[in-house]
N, C-alpha and C positions, 0 to 999 in steps of 0.2 A: 663752484663755489660748492663746499658743503654748507647742510643746510642742521642746525643745532638748534634743541629746546631747551627750555631753563630746566626740565624737568632731565633732559640726556645729559646737561653740563652738570648739574648736582648730582649726578648719578656717576659719573665719573670722576669727580671731586671726592665723592666716597668711597667710592673704591681704589683712592689713596692716587690718581694721578692729576698731573700740576696742567695749567693752562695759561693760553697767552691770550689775552683777548687784544685787537690793535684795530684801531681804527682815527677816521680823519674827525676834527674837531665836531661834535653834534650827533656822532651817525649814531650812538645812544650806548657807549659802554659804562656809562655809569647807571643806569637804565638798568641796563642786563647784571648787572653787579646785585644794583636791590631787587631784583627781581628774581634772581638766585638765593639772595642769602633772607627773601619771604617765603620762598619754594621750602628754604632747607629748613627755615623755623617752625614753618607749618609741619612739617616732616621729622620734626624732632624726635619723637616720639622710637621708632625705626631707624633713626640716623647712629645712633651711637657716638654724635661729636655734634660739637654745635659750632655755628659759623659766625665768624669776628668777622666784619666788615671795617677796615681801615681805610681813610681815606690819605694818601699817602703826602698830597700837599702841605697838612698839616703838621706831619714830621720832617721835614726836609730835613733838620738836625740829628736825627738820631740818626746811629751809627749802627746800631746793634737791634736785635730783637728786642732785649727787653726794655731799649731807652722809646721802642715804637710803642708797643703794648702800654709800659708806663705813661707815656704820655697821651695813646690814645684813652686809656682807662680813667687819667687824670682830670684831661677833658672833659669827661662825662659824669664827673665828678664820682667814679668808683676806685678813687684810691686802693679801697680799705681787700679790692679785687684783684689784685697784682700777681700778687704771690698763689693764688686758688688757678689764678689764669696763664700762668707759666707752667703749675704744674700740668695743669691739659695741655698747652702743647706739647710738651715734653711728653706727655703718654698717649699720645696720638689722638686725641678728645675734640681737636679744632681742626675749624674748616678756615682755612686761609682766604678771606675776599680783600684785595689789596686794589683798587683804586690809584689809579695816577700816579705813575714811575716815572713819565713825565713829566710832571710839575713836581720835584724833587730834586733838579737839577741849578746849579749856579750857571747863570753865563759865562760863558767862555768867550774872551781877544787873542788869545794866542792859536797862531794856523796852525801848528802843529797837531798833525792827526795826532801822533803817540799821544799826545798829550791830555789833547780834547778828548781821547777814548780813556787814556786812564781818572780823568776826573768827574766825568761820566760811571763812569764804573767806582770810582769810591762814592758819589754821593747816590749809588741805588747801595750799596754795601749792609745798610741796613737790610732795605726788603732782604738781598742775598743770605742774609742770617736767619731772617724768618723762612725762608724756602729752604735754607738747609737744616733748621730745627722741626721745619714741621713735618710730621709723620702721619701727614695725612696730607688732602688731597690741597692745592691751594691754588686761587685764578688770579692770575695779575693783570690790571689794564692799562693801557697807556697808548700815544701816540705811538708809532713803530719808527717815525723820522728820529726821536730822541735817540735813535741810533745811527750809525753810519751803517750799520748791514744786519740779519738774523744772526749772521753768526756774533757778531759783537751784542745784540742784545741777550743773544743765548748763554756767551760767557758770561758775561754782567750781572745779570739774577742767578746763576750760578744751576742754570740748568744744562748746560753744554753734554753734562756726563749722565745726565739724566734721559734722553732724547726718546730713549723707549716707552719712557713713562711717563711721556707730555707730548700736548698738542699746543697748537696756534688756532686760535678764531679769529677772522678777521673779518671785523661789521663792517659791512655800509652803511648800512640803513636800521633801524628796526623800526618796522608800520604798527 
């Protein structure tokens, strides 16, 4: 396993790379996102970009980037900041830290694999739109078992054509 530090991940995000952080429940994915957010926030003067951390389980019904950002900022009482945040996103001045892609899906009882894949892909459509609109780095975290394969995960998140500029971080546990 490769070892990553919060600083190394933050620098990769500043360089425009995308990362997928996967691990089982309780292995420290959310803590890692929080530590990277803290690092980026503390070093904002040198970054030319602002970190935006979003807990995706709170935005399961949002099917696009604007909806996720509006819901997130509205929940924080910052509704008046939505337009400026979208401008920052479009200008490449936001580093996205998206936690919990596996917590936004709906339960699927249909055994047909193609139907389950399409439902999962639709469930993460807002996340995919955020990643697509991001002109800076993006870290996406969740449990990999949400998808049937790494290829499905990359395709559903819109990263299959960005493999040269993305990486996967597998978290076994954080001490």
